[in-house]
Backbone as CSV, one residue per row, in Angstrom:
resi,resn,N_x,N_y,N_z,CA_x,CA_y,CA_z,C_x,C_y,C_z
1,MET,226.109,126.784,-89.772,224.569,127.336,-89.350,224.074,128.219,-90.364
2,ASN,222.859,127.757,-90.562,222.422,128.507,-91.214,221.883,129.985,-91.608
3,PHE,222.336,130.576,-92.455,222.258,132.056,-92.000,220.473,132.197,-92.901
4,SER,219.830,131.483,-93.923,218.835,132.319,-93.862,218.057,131.896,-93.041
5,ASN,217.646,131.489,-91.672,217.063,131.415,-90.613,217.594,132.711,-89.675
6,PHE,218.607,133.921,-90.186,218.795,135.231,-90.041,218.251,136.476,-90.980
7,ASP,218.260,136.032,-92.009,217.839,136.713,-93.249,216.984,137.540,-92.921
8,ASN,216.743,138.722,-92.160,215.912,139.627,-92.091,215.890,140.885,-92.632
9,ASP,216.977,141.176,-93.412,217.667,142.255,-94.188,216.779,141.644,-95.306
10,ILE,216.391,143.051,-96.494,216.068,142.795,-97.997,216.729,143.590,-98.540
11,ILE,217.890,143.243,-99.551,218.515,143.902,-100.255,218.545,144.413,-101.562
12,SER,219.140,145.230,-102.405,219.077,144.771,-104.009,220.454,144.927,-104.135
13,LEU,221.144,144.103,-105.142,222.630,144.452,-106.285,222.225,144.831,-106.811
14,ILE,223.088,146.552,-107.001,223.446,146.542,-108.576,224.860,146.486,-109.222
15,LYS,224.625,146.360,-110.589,225.350,145.482,-111.226,226.908,147.012,-112.018
16,PRO,227.957,146.865,-112.152,228.416,147.896,-112.633,227.894,148.397,-114.065
17,ASP,227.226,147.148,-114.353,226.248,147.677,-116.242,225.061,148.378,-115.996
18,GLY,224.997,148.013,-114.585,223.270,148.961,-114.702,222.569,147.917,-114.464
19,THR,222.546,146.893,-114.346,221.494,145.959,-113.702,221.467,145.585,-112.434
20,ILE,219.532,145.249,-112.103,219.565,145.124,-111.038,218.585,144.159,-110.603
21,ILE,219.582,143.698,-109.484,218.748,142.663,-108.944,217.925,142.660,-106.738
22,GLU,216.337,142.350,-107.207,216.305,143.284,-105.794,215.705,142.156,-104.785
23,ASN,214.922,141.979,-103.973,214.647,141.744,-103.465,215.438,140.084,-102.082
24,ILE,216.659,140.529,-102.334,217.456,139.367,-102.202,217.375,139.612,-100.661
25,LYS,217.537,138.364,-99.962,217.371,137.976,-98.422,218.853,137.963,-97.802
26,ALA,219.018,139.082,-97.189,220.392,138.807,-96.094,220.285,139.885,-94.899
27,LEU,221.410,138.815,-94.719,221.837,139.234,-92.723,223.134,140.355,-93.067
28,VAL,222.755,141.580,-92.844,223.732,142.845,-92.675,224.044,143.623,-91.298
29,GLU,225.517,143.135,-91.256,226.004,143.583,-90.137,227.261,144.320,-90.012
30,THR,228.342,144.955,-89.297,228.749,145.746,-90.156,230.193,144.935,-90.565
31,GLY,230.033,146.041,-92.467,231.489,145.400,-92.985,231.365,143.890,-93.128
32,THR,230.252,143.081,-92.967,229.643,141.924,-93.812,228.091,142.163,-94.005
33,ILE,227.552,141.199,-95.223,226.268,141.015,-95.639,226.619,138.916,-95.693
34,HIS,225.772,138.205,-95.187,225.532,137.226,-95.203,223.895,137.203,-95.811
35,ILE,224.354,136.230,-97.392,223.407,135.959,-98.435,223.437,134.261,-98.294
36,SER,222.424,133.875,-98.499,222.533,132.610,-98.314,222.161,131.752,-100.370
37,ASP,221.651,133.230,-100.813,221.627,132.898,-102.236,222.978,132.720,-102.705
38,VAL,223.375,131.326,-103.387,224.608,130.841,-103.904,224.965,131.536,-105.250
39,LYS,223.565,131.489,-105.772,223.354,131.572,-107.321,223.004,133.164,-107.659
40,LEU,223.424,133.708,-107.056,223.788,135.364,-106.834,224.746,135.896,-107.625
41,PRO,224.699,136.534,-109.255,226.349,137.022,-109.298,226.858,137.697,-108.677
42,LEU,227.736,137.397,-107.966,228.282,138.986,-106.957,229.233,138.853,-107.252
43,GLU,230.302,139.465,-107.405,231.064,139.918,-108.033,231.932,141.210,-106.923
44,GLU,233.019,141.181,-107.003,233.502,142.833,-106.352,233.515,143.866,-107.493
45,GLY,233.391,144.786,-106.394,233.085,146.194,-107.145,231.443,146.353,-107.266
46,ASP,230.240,145.449,-107.300,229.415,145.386,-106.934,228.965,146.230,-105.690
47,LYS,227.772,147.012,-106.534,227.256,147.702,-105.138,225.685,147.086,-104.652
48,ILE,225.572,147.307,-103.171,224.121,146.637,-102.437,223.610,148.094,-101.595
49,TYR,222.295,147.999,-101.756,221.744,149.011,-101.278,220.894,148.185,-100.248
50,ARG,220.713,148.775,-99.157,219.724,148.543,-98.128,218.963,149.850,-97.597
51,LYS,217.094,149.542,-98.253,216.415,150.794,-97.438,215.999,150.203,-96.627
52,LEU,216.363,151.382,-95.280,215.890,151.376,-94.085,214.418,151.935,-94.061
53,PRO,213.897,151.898,-92.624,212.895,151.628,-92.313,212.589,153.870,-92.505
54,SER,213.708,154.220,-91.993,213.300,155.934,-92.499,213.028,156.018,-93.917
55,GLY,213.432,154.919,-94.380,213.209,155.613,-95.942,214.931,156.040,-97.018
56,LEU,215.835,156.063,-95.872,216.909,156.472,-96.433,217.641,154.982,-96.981
57,VAL,218.629,154.854,-97.525,219.061,153.567,-98.547,220.834,153.741,-98.116
58,ASP,221.564,152.956,-97.325,222.675,152.280,-97.293,223.122,151.985,-98.424
59,THR,224.541,152.130,-98.844,225.009,151.406,-100.045,226.322,151.122,-99.221
60,TYR,226.337,150.007,-99.496,227.784,149.268,-99.970,228.352,149.216,-100.978
61,VAL,229.683,148.832,-101.131,230.988,148.408,-102.390,231.384,147.132,-101.533
62,VAL,231.059,146.176,-102.475,231.992,144.650,-102.279,233.268,145.074,-103.046
63,ILE,233.489,143.620,-101.598,235.718,144.440,-101.644,235.620,142.851,-101.734
64,ASP,235.078,141.843,-101.235,235.478,140.239,-101.420,234.289,139.950,-100.967
65,LYS,233.448,138.888,-102.318,232.347,138.197,-102.271,231.890,137.387,-101.477
66,GLY,233.401,136.580,-100.984,233.398,135.923,-100.103,232.557,134.557,-100.333
67,TYR,232.710,133.577,-101.312,232.306,132.509,-101.197,232.538,131.443,-100.199
68,TYR,231.855,130.430,-99.715,232.176,129.498,-99.096,231.158,128.468,-99.304
69,SER,231.968,126.940,-99.814,231.324,125.829,-100.180,230.588,125.129,-99.203
70,LYS,229.814,124.536,-99.403,228.976,123.890,-98.249,230.015,123.108,-97.487
71,PHE,230.250,122.687,-95.932,230.626,122.148,-95.481,230.137,121.173,-94.357
72,GLY,229.735,120.223,-94.110,228.897,119.709,-93.486,227.452,119.816,-93.539
73,SER,227.094,120.772,-92.657,225.597,121.099,-92.198,225.143,122.044,-92.511
74,ILE,226.588,123.053,-92.709,226.174,124.435,-93.190,226.488,124.795,-94.724
75,PRO,225.276,125.277,-95.427,224.933,125.302,-96.598,225.815,126.448,-96.986
76,ALA,226.415,126.105,-98.246,227.201,126.858,-99.251,226.526,128.365,-99.020
77,HIS,227.815,129.822,-99.108,226.759,131.208,-98.547,227.838,131.720,-99.062
78,TYR,227.307,133.198,-98.724,228.396,134.006,-99.182,228.727,135.083,-97.716
79,GLU,229.761,135.457,-97.672,229.863,136.335,-96.111,230.630,137.567,-97.154
80,VAL,229.887,138.794,-97.573,230.261,139.113,-98.332,230.839,140.582,-97.295
81,LYS,232.058,140.604,-97.807,232.672,141.793,-96.943,232.561,143.037,-97.492
82,VAL,231.574,143.803,-97.233,231.601,145.513,-97.842,232.370,146.995,-96.833
83,ARG,232.025,147.148,-97.527,232.354,148.714,-97.066,231.367,150.237,-97.268
84,LYS,230.687,151.002,-96.302,229.427,152.017,-97.079,230.624,152.566,-97.661
85,GLU,229.648,152.847,-99.045,229.798,153.879,-100.107,230.163,154.940,-99.446
86,CYS,229.450,155.573,-98.547,230.011,157.084,-97.818,230.935,156.849,-97.040
87,SER,231.436,155.958,-96.296,232.367,155.921,-95.474,233.865,156.145,-96.078
88,ILE,234.544,156.529,-94.328,235.412,157.632,-95.148,236.627,156.047,-94.662
89,PRO,237.332,155.794,-95.666,238.655,154.196,-95.498,239.094,154.608,-93.939
90,GLU,239.402,153.305,-93.105,240.141,153.597,-92.245,241.304,154.064,-91.973
91,ASP,242.618,153.817,-93.293,243.094,154.158,-93.048,242.904,156.247,-92.864
92,LYS,241.837,156.884,-93.580,242.097,158.225,-93.647,241.290,158.710,-92.408
93,TYR,241.516,157.898,-91.222,240.213,158.566,-90.117,241.399,158.283,-89.649
94,GLN,242.182,158.120,-89.244,243.387,157.898,-87.830,243.800,158.720,-88.021
95,SER,243.564,159.202,-86.508,244.237,161.048,-86.039,245.918,160.584,-86.504
96,ILE,246.170,161.706,-87.306,247.572,162.436,-86.973,247.718,163.433,-86.477
97,VAL,248.887,163.429,-86.250,248.892,164.568,-85.001,250.623,165.448,-85.138
98,ASN,250.722,166.494,-85.608,251.836,166.898,-86.138,252.286,167.534,-84.912
99,ILE,253.689,167.795,-84.328,254.305,168.866,-83.746,254.949,169.523,-84.300
100,TYR,254.721,171.148,-83.994,255.913,171.644,-83.984,255.937,172.604,-83.024
101,ASN,257.393,172.585,-83.168,258.578,173.499,-82.349,258.937,174.705,-82.998
102,VAL,258.302,175.428,-82.590,258.910,176.648,-83.498,259.145,178.131,-82.650
103,ASN,260.581,179.081,-82.916,260.838,179.603,-81.812,261.570,180.271,-82.348
104,GLY,262.098,181.785,-81.578,263.006,182.229,-82.668,261.655,184.076,-82.846
105,ILE,262.562,184.729,-83.311,262.194,186.680,-83.649,261.045,185.861,-85.458
106,ASN,259.873,186.584,-85.217,259.180,186.007,-86.774,259.019,185.112,-86.753
107,SER,258.874,183.779,-86.215,258.537,182.253,-86.475,257.320,181.928,-86.842
108,ARG,256.877,181.030,-88.427,255.491,181.096,-88.648,255.880,179.355,-89.052
109,VAL,254.577,179.214,-88.935,254.681,177.492,-89.890,253.238,178.077,-90.390
110,ASN,253.685,177.475,-91.996,252.558,177.238,-92.960,252.556,175.555,-93.635
111,ILE,251.719,175.465,-93.870,251.283,173.947,-94.019,249.923,174.355,-94.941
112,ASN,250.677,173.521,-95.941,249.621,173.458,-97.729,249.434,175.424,-98.297
113,SER,250.212,176.029,-97.909,249.716,177.035,-98.282,251.149,178.201,-98.467
114,ILE,250.870,179.056,-98.966,251.506,180.332,-99.402,251.600,181.322,-98.295
115,ASP,253.337,182.140,-97.883,253.525,182.519,-96.725,253.292,184.307,-97.639
116,ASN,251.645,185.013,-97.458,252.194,185.949,-97.688,252.114,187.201,-96.650
117,SER,251.915,186.836,-95.379,252.563,187.912,-94.146,253.591,188.469,-94.460
118,SER,254.132,189.298,-93.688,255.452,189.818,-92.784,254.437,190.890,-91.806
119,ASN,256.053,189.876,-90.703,256.310,190.054,-89.747,257.087,191.432,-89.319
120,ILE,257.260,192.263,-88.527,258.068,192.920,-88.364,258.420,192.816,-86.739
121,TYR,259.469,193.034,-86.940,260.258,193.063,-84.961,260.674,194.225,-85.236
122,ASN,260.448,194.581,-84.145,261.487,195.845,-83.907,262.108,196.155,-82.986
123,ASP,263.572,195.941,-83.886,264.465,196.029,-82.158,265.048,197.070,-82.339
124,PRO,264.715,198.614,-81.844,265.408,199.668,-82.949,267.081,199.784,-83.251
125,SER,267.888,198.660,-81.914,268.894,199.170,-82.453,269.389,198.373,-83.020
126,LEU,268.633,197.583,-82.999,269.233,196.864,-84.299,269.360,197.155,-85.758
127,LEU,267.821,197.671,-86.077,267.806,198.384,-86.971,267.910,199.405,-87.274
128,PHE,268.140,200.485,-86.349,269.063,201.180,-86.527,271.114,200.865,-87.082
129,GLU,271.208,199.905,-86.336,272.479,198.807,-87.174,272.573,198.374,-88.723
130,GLU,271.539,198.127,-88.650,271.320,197.340,-90.470,270.850,198.887,-90.864
131,ILE,270.445,199.853,-90.670,270.107,200.668,-91.895,271.723,201.428,-91.822
132,LYS,271.842,202.036,-90.843,273.501,202.019,-90.605,274.643,201.668,-91.569
133,GLN,274.730,200.122,-91.314,275.703,199.315,-92.691,274.573,199.981,-93.862
134,THR,273.463,199.735,-94.083,272.884,200.207,-95.511,273.417,201.162,-95.990
135,LEU,273.849,202.328,-95.500,273.944,203.699,-95.578,275.362,204.003,-95.640
136,GLU,276.096,202.877,-95.265,277.161,202.795,-95.518,278.193,202.552,-97.399
137,SER,276.845,202.005,-97.702,277.208,201.836,-99.293,277.185,202.860,-100.060
138,ILE,276.528,203.811,-99.917,276.204,204.997,-100.463,277.198,205.498,-101.046
139,ALA,277.669,205.207,-102.467,278.627,206.012,-102.715,279.495,207.261,-103.274
140,GLU,278.178,208.247,-103.000,278.342,209.700,-102.898,278.311,210.451,-101.359
141,LYS,280.063,210.403,-101.049,279.974,210.307,-99.773,279.364,211.741,-98.956
142,GLU,278.554,212.775,-99.783,278.103,214.418,-98.968,277.026,213.592,-98.590
143,ILE,275.763,212.727,-99.634,274.594,212.157,-99.079,275.040,211.346,-97.786
144,GLN,275.870,210.037,-98.401,276.298,209.369,-97.120,276.418,209.901,-95.626
145,GLU,277.118,210.598,-95.443,277.534,211.727,-94.292,276.019,212.228,-93.823
146,THR,275.478,213.043,-94.910,274.180,213.677,-94.167,272.953,212.318,-93.692
147,SER,273.095,211.817,-94.383,272.065,210.138,-93.673,272.441,209.578,-92.452
148,LEU,274.191,209.868,-92.219,274.447,208.995,-91.422,273.807,209.665,-90.094
149,GLN,273.959,210.839,-90.664,273.797,212.123,-89.442,272.126,212.236,-88.667
150,LEU,271.651,212.104,-89.915,270.125,211.875,-89.895,269.837,211.207,-89.584
151,LEU,270.422,209.621,-89.684,269.902,208.102,-88.424,270.393,208.599,-87.016
152,GLU,271.049,209.011,-86.752,271.741,209.761,-85.513,271.122,210.374,-84.789
153,ASP,269.991,211.432,-85.623,269.410,211.756,-85.053,268.053,211.135,-85.079
154,LEU,268.045,210.155,-85.130,266.456,209.568,-85.364,266.731,208.558,-83.853
155,LYS,267.785,207.726,-84.106,268.246,206.878,-83.020,268.422,207.557,-81.263
156,ASN,268.594,209.097,-81.952,268.336,209.468,-80.091,267.130,210.546,-79.892
157,THR,266.058,210.291,-80.797,264.728,210.934,-80.679,264.024,209.859,-80.687
158,HIS,264.610,208.751,-80.627,262.835,207.523,-80.731,262.435,207.707,-79.628
159,ASN,261.490,207.801,-79.377,259.858,207.963,-78.635,260.018,209.163,-77.646
160,THR,260.846,210.168,-78.813,260.243,211.534,-77.910,259.615,212.162,-80.155
161,PRO,258.978,213.157,-79.188,258.201,213.909,-80.093,258.740,214.349,-81.461
162,ASP,259.696,214.731,-81.040,260.878,214.947,-82.214,261.011,213.644,-83.243
163,PHE,261.139,212.586,-82.733,261.041,211.458,-83.569,260.708,212.005,-85.130
164,ILE,259.499,212.202,-85.566,258.421,212.149,-86.966,259.375,213.326,-87.617
165,GLY,259.688,214.598,-86.827,260.282,215.467,-87.787,261.743,214.666,-88.287
166,ASN,262.398,214.167,-87.647,263.767,213.952,-87.929,263.465,212.394,-88.702
167,TYR,262.308,211.767,-88.816,262.042,210.795,-89.256,261.623,211.247,-91.166
168,GLN,261.106,212.364,-91.189,260.227,213.102,-92.339,261.902,213.587,-93.175
169,LYS,262.613,214.349,-92.474,263.956,214.803,-92.963,264.409,213.939,-93.492
170,PHE,265.204,212.765,-92.625,265.545,211.283,-93.218,265.069,210.976,-94.500
171,ILE,263.364,210.713,-94.619,262.928,209.838,-95.888,263.107,211.041,-97.568
172,SER,263.137,212.326,-96.823,263.068,212.682,-98.199,264.676,213.117,-98.839
173,THR,265.230,213.030,-97.532,266.628,213.290,-97.553,267.565,212.404,-98.728
174,LEU,266.309,210.986,-98.299,267.073,209.895,-99.096,265.890,209.726,-100.061
175,ALA,265.086,209.904,-100.604,264.432,209.951,-101.658,265.072,209.582,-102.693
176,ASN,265.908,209.815,-103.319,266.372,209.015,-104.699,267.471,208.277,-104.040
177,HIS,267.575,207.553,-103.468,268.141,206.128,-102.804,266.790,205.453,-102.132
178,MET,266.084,205.826,-102.474,264.740,204.703,-101.996,264.789,203.266,-102.281
179,THR,265.459,203.291,-103.330,265.580,201.728,-103.622,266.326,200.406,-102.063
180,ILE,267.241,201.657,-101.691,267.801,200.864,-100.623,267.437,201.391,-98.906
181,ILE,266.824,202.365,-99.192,265.737,202.124,-97.976,264.537,201.808,-97.560
182,ALA,263.833,201.543,-98.996,262.642,201.135,-98.110,262.267,199.937,-98.105
183,PRO,263.109,198.498,-97.675,263.280,197.885,-97.053,262.842,198.208,-95.557
184,PHE,263.301,199.089,-94.846,263.028,199.908,-93.251,262.682,200.474,-93.368
185,ILE,261.431,201.381,-94.015,260.292,202.369,-94.283,259.291,201.102,-93.263
186,PRO,258.800,199.953,-93.285,258.171,199.627,-92.491,257.950,199.841,-91.293
187,ALA,259.286,199.109,-90.904,259.973,199.082,-89.331,259.728,200.495,-88.927
188,LEU,260.338,201.505,-90.016,260.539,202.937,-89.016,259.160,203.691,-88.843
189,THR,258.416,203.394,-89.631,257.020,203.626,-89.806,256.312,203.007,-87.795
190,GLN,256.457,201.939,-87.551,256.296,201.414,-86.872,256.512,202.229,-85.123
191,LEU,258.061,202.597,-85.954,258.664,203.316,-84.981,257.708,204.379,-83.812
192,ILE,256.809,205.378,-85.125,256.484,206.343,-84.717,255.396,206.246,-83.657
193,SER,255.063,206.488,-82.681,254.134,206.526,-81.602,253.315,207.930,-81.554
């Protein structure tokens, strides 16, 4: 087949060194450009420009020059394999599906990010039990007993108007032991209604 009969596109060839060869007749198809002029110094990595009627320009990168020698009645020609310079490579746009099964209290998924969030889950019975275990580590017996009694008062007045007063007593009593109670303060504060 003689592609020169179908060469109705005019393209320009731009070499990596900046050399420009203009007014080349070609047949531009998706992924392939047919060129009859085999004397064209075409190489992989060259760029081909095609000006559209709208004034925009398609830019192609030569992937394979695809030179074919004369064969019977088919003259020598190029079947240039190209990709649009602005197109996304095929392996990049294939859809990727990630399925994340997340369950449990305070579960989270972070994808290419740092988790600076804090989830506070208040199961009051678990919260009070954790605080009790922490308070039992206080070496000073008098403060330990007082704080455990105040914790019991907090637990008993949860969801009542007396809770806030007991919360304030609890915090002020443990002011000198803030390092051990500080992790529980946000959860306790959420219990204030």
